[in-house]
C-alpha positions as CSV (number, residue, x, y, z in Angstrom):
1,M,0.0,0.0,0.0
2,N,2.8,2.4,0.9
3,R,4.6,1.6,-2.4
4,L,1.3,2.3,-4.3
5,K,0.9,5.6,-2.5
6,T,4.5,6.5,-3.4
7,I,4.1,5.6,-7.0
8,S,0.8,7.5,-7.2
9,T,2.4,10.6,-5.6
10,L,5.3,10.5,-8.0
11,L,3.0,10.1,-11.0
12,F,0.9,13.0,-9.8
13,L,4.0,15.2,-9.5
14,V,5.2,14.2,-12.9
15,L,1.8,14.9,-14.5
16,T,1.6,18.2,-12.7
17,F,5.1,19.2,-13.8
18,G,4.3,18.2,-17.4
19,V,1.2,20.4,-17.4
20,K,3.0,23.4,-16.0
21,A,6.1,23.0,-18.2
22,Q,5.5,25.2,-21.2
23,L,7.3,27.7,-23.4
24,S,4.4,29.0,-25.5
25,G,2.6,32.0,-23.9
26,H,5.6,33.0,-21.7
27,L,6.5,36.6,-21.8
28,S,9.8,35.7,-23.4
29,D,8.2,33.9,-26.4
30,D,8.8,35.8,-29.6
31,A,10.0,38.9,-27.8
32,T,13.0,41.2,-27.8
33,Y,14.5,42.2,-24.5
34,V,16.9,44.7,-22.9
35,G,18.2,43.3,-19.6
36,Y,19.7,45.4,-16.8
37,H,21.6,43.5,-14.1
38,F,23.8,43.7,-11.1
39,G,26.8,41.5,-11.7
40,F,29.2,39.6,-9.3
41,T,32.4,38.7,-11.2
42,T,35.6,36.7,-10.5
43,I,38.6,36.1,-12.8
44,N,41.0,33.3,-12.1
45,H,44.5,32.4,-13.4
46,P,45.4,29.1,-11.8
47,T,48.9,28.8,-13.2
48,S,50.1,32.1,-11.7
49,T,53.0,31.7,-9.2
50,F,52.4,35.1,-7.6
51,E,49.6,36.2,-5.4
52,V,49.2,39.5,-7.2
53,G,47.0,39.0,-10.2
54,E,46.3,35.4,-9.5
55,K,42.7,36.2,-9.0
56,H,40.8,39.4,-9.8
57,G,37.7,39.7,-7.7
58,A,35.3,39.3,-6.6
59,Y,34.1,42.6,-8.0
60,F,30.7,44.1,-8.6
61,G,29.2,46.2,-11.4
62,L,26.1,47.2,-13.4
63,G,25.7,45.6,-16.9
64,M,23.3,45.3,-19.8
65,D,22.3,42.5,-22.2
66,V,20.0,42.5,-25.3
67,G,18.5,39.8,-27.4
68,H,15.5,38.1,-29.0
69,T,14.0,34.8,-28.0
70,D,11.5,32.7,-29.9
71,Y,10.4,29.1,-29.2
72,T,8.9,28.1,-32.5
73,P,10.5,25.7,-35.1
74,G,12.7,27.5,-37.6
75,A,12.6,30.8,-35.6
76,L,15.7,33.1,-35.4
77,R,17.2,33.9,-31.9
78,Y,19.8,36.3,-30.8
79,H,21.8,37.1,-27.7
80,L,24.3,39.9,-27.2
81,E,26.4,40.5,-24.1
82,M,28.5,43.6,-23.5
83,K,30.9,42.8,-20.7
84,W,32.5,46.2,-20.9
85,T,29.3,47.8,-19.5
86,L,29.9,46.0,-16.2
87,D,33.7,46.2,-16.3
88,I,33.9,49.9,-17.0
89,F,31.6,50.5,-14.0
90,N,34.1,48.5,-11.9
91,K,37.1,50.3,-13.4
92,G,35.5,53.7,-12.5
93,M,35.3,52.5,-8.9
94,E,38.9,51.5,-9.1
95,F,40.0,54.9,-10.3
96,F,38.0,56.3,-7.3
97,D,39.9,54.0,-5.0
98,E,43.3,54.7,-6.8
99,T,43.7,51.0,-7.7
100,A,42.9,51.0,-11.4
101,L,46.5,50.6,-12.5
102,D,47.3,47.7,-10.2
103,A,48.6,44.6,-11.9
104,R,45.9,41.9,-12.3
105,I,44.5,39.3,-14.7
106,D,41.7,40.6,-17.0
107,L,39.2,38.9,-19.3
108,T,36.6,41.1,-20.9
109,G,35.2,42.1,-24.3
110,F,33.0,44.6,-26.1
111,T,30.4,42.4,-28.0
112,W,29.7,38.7,-27.6
113,H,27.1,37.8,-30.2
114,K,25.2,34.4,-30.2
115,I,22.8,33.9,-33.1
116,G,20.9,30.7,-34.1
117,I,17.8,29.0,-35.5
118,N,15.6,26.6,-33.7
119,V,15.8,23.1,-35.2
120,F,13.4,21.4,-32.8
121,A,10.6,22.9,-30.6
122,S,7.7,21.6,-28.6
123,D,5.5,23.2,-26.0
124,N,8.0,22.2,-23.3
125,F,11.4,22.1,-24.9
126,C,13.4,24.0,-27.6
127,F,16.8,23.3,-29.2
128,G,18.6,25.6,-31.6
129,L,22.0,25.7,-33.4
130,G,23.9,28.7,-34.6
131,G,27.1,30.6,-34.4
132,S,29.1,32.7,-32.0
133,F,30.9,35.9,-32.9
134,A,32.8,37.5,-30.0
135,D,35.8,39.6,-29.1
136,Y,37.9,38.7,-26.0
137,I,40.4,41.1,-24.4
138,V,42.9,39.1,-22.3
139,D,45.6,40.5,-20.1
140,V,48.1,38.1,-18.4
141,P,50.8,40.3,-16.8
142,L,54.3,39.1,-16.7
143,F,55.0,39.4,-12.9
144,A,58.6,38.2,-12.8
145,D,61.4,36.8,-14.9
146,E,63.4,33.7,-14.3
147,E,65.5,35.5,-11.7
148,G,62.3,36.5,-9.8
149,N,62.5,40.2,-10.6
150,F,59.1,41.7,-10.1
151,F,57.8,43.9,-13.0
152,E,54.3,44.8,-11.5
153,G,52.6,44.1,-14.8
154,I,54.6,46.5,-17.0
155,R,54.6,43.8,-19.7
156,W,52.4,40.8,-20.6
157,Q,52.7,37.1,-21.3
158,E,51.2,35.3,-24.2
159,P,48.4,34.9,-25.1
160,S,47.5,38.4,-24.0
161,G,45.7,40.4,-26.7
162,W,42.5,41.3,-28.3
163,N,41.1,38.1,-29.8
164,W,38.4,38.2,-32.5
165,T,36.6,34.8,-32.6
166,A,33.9,32.7,-34.2
167,G,32.5,29.2,-33.5
168,P,29.5,27.0,-33.2
169,C,26.8,27.7,-30.7
170,I,23.8,25.8,-29.2
171,F,20.6,27.0,-27.5
172,L,18.4,25.0,-25.1
173,D,15.2,26.1,-23.5
174,Y,12.7,24.6,-21.0
175,G,9.5,26.1,-19.5
176,I,8.3,25.5,-16.0
177,G,5.1,27.4,-15.2
178,D,6.0,31.1,-14.9
179,F,9.7,30.3,-15.5
180,V,11.7,29.7,-18.6
181,L,15.2,28.2,-18.4
182,N,17.7,29.3,-21.2
183,F,21.1,27.7,-21.8
184,I,23.6,29.0,-24.4
185,G,26.9,27.3,-25.0
186,S,29.7,28.0,-27.6
187,Y,33.2,27.1,-28.6
188,D,35.1,30.1,-30.1
189,F,38.2,29.9,-32.3
190,T,40.4,33.0,-32.6
191,Y,40.9,34.0,-36.3
192,Y,42.4,37.5,-35.8
193,T,44.3,39.3,-33.0
194,P,44.7,43.0,-33.9
195,K,46.8,45.5,-31.9
196,I,45.0,47.4,-29.2
197,T,47.6,50.3,-29.2
198,D,51.2,50.6,-30.3
199,D,52.3,50.7,-26.7
200,Y,50.4,47.5,-25.9
201,E,52.0,45.8,-28.9
202,A,55.5,47.0,-27.7
203,L,54.9,45.8,-24.2
204,T,53.7,42.4,-25.1
205,Q,56.3,39.6,-24.9
206,K,56.3,38.0,-28.3
207,I,56.9,34.3,-28.9
208,D,57.3,33.4,-32.6
209,G,54.5,31.1,-33.8
210,Y,52.6,31.2,-30.6
211,K,49.2,29.6,-31.1
212,N,46.0,31.6,-30.7
213,P,43.8,30.8,-27.7
214,S,40.3,29.3,-27.9
215,F,37.3,30.1,-25.7
216,V,34.6,27.9,-24.1
217,Y,31.5,29.8,-23.1
218,F,28.2,29.0,-21.4
219,D,25.3,31.0,-19.9
220,F,22.4,29.5,-17.8
221,V,19.5,31.9,-17.2
222,I,16.3,31.6,-15.1
223,N,13.7,34.0,-16.4
224,H,10.5,34.8,-14.5
225,D,7.3,36.0,-16.2
226,S,7.7,39.3,-14.2
227,G,10.9,40.1,-16.0
228,V,13.2,39.2,-13.2
229,Y,16.1,37.0,-14.2
230,L,19.1,35.2,-12.6
231,S,22.0,33.8,-14.6
232,Y,25.3,32.1,-14.1
233,N,27.8,32.8,-16.9
234,S,31.3,31.2,-17.4
235,T,34.0,31.8,-19.9
236,Q,37.3,29.8,-20.1
237,M,40.2,30.9,-22.2
238,Q,42.2,27.8,-23.3
239,D,45.9,28.7,-24.0
240,N,46.9,26.5,-26.9
241,G,50.5,27.5,-26.7
242,T,53.4,26.3,-24.5
243,L,52.9,28.5,-21.4
244,G,49.5,27.1,-20.4
245,N,48.1,30.5,-19.2
246,D,44.5,29.5,-19.0
247,V,42.2,32.2,-17.7
248,S,38.5,31.9,-16.6
249,R,35.8,34.4,-15.8
250,S,32.7,33.5,-13.8
251,E,29.8,35.8,-13.3
252,V,26.4,35.8,-11.4
253,K,23.9,38.3,-12.7
254,L,20.6,39.4,-11.1
255,G,18.5,41.8,-13.0
256,W,15.3,42.7,-14.8
257,K,14.5,42.3,-18.5
258,W,12.4,44.9,-20.3
259,W,10.4,42.9,-23.0
260,L,9.5,44.7,-26.2
């Protein structure tokens, strides 16, 4: 009897969950949004042998995202992150505290575009494929030479630079009552690394034939029908050269989306 009650309860919960799980009719269905958020960011460089610059954060800032979501088959979707909106807020606070020029690891960018088309969609689940087009600005300061002389970040190690990238991207969505869960993941390959400034180029330690880095990105977002959203965002730079200077950025965002 107890086992029957347990099975009946689980069946009821599954059926109830199935009824409430839906994408159609949600505020985010076939809608364009502008999201404003409060971000909590950390940047890690696990191979650093010096405490300074090994970890940047945690730091806070205000940021903005824009995009378009649609949960019908064949529909176009788009997501744009502008990391600089949060980072420039933090940099302004550092100038106020007179710490803006301190040596540290940085991983940021101006525009991270994710665009795709839905290849499968039901009332509960949506799957899309597309492409990622993003720029990643990476600073890995050279804190000391082989003799241990400390340079305080006046030059940089490979693969520091401004990386223009492209790569495949996937979209996954699931609806639960008044909530919609969005997942975006991409693998970005660097195809071009322009100079930021002549001074930056001169200060960068060059290694002939050093391989361009690649980037693994994912974003998991919980959207409520009220417009409130919570997301966890992670980016990992993979150093494909000999130094192994991997850098990762993790970010938690809490904000509100204005749906158009």
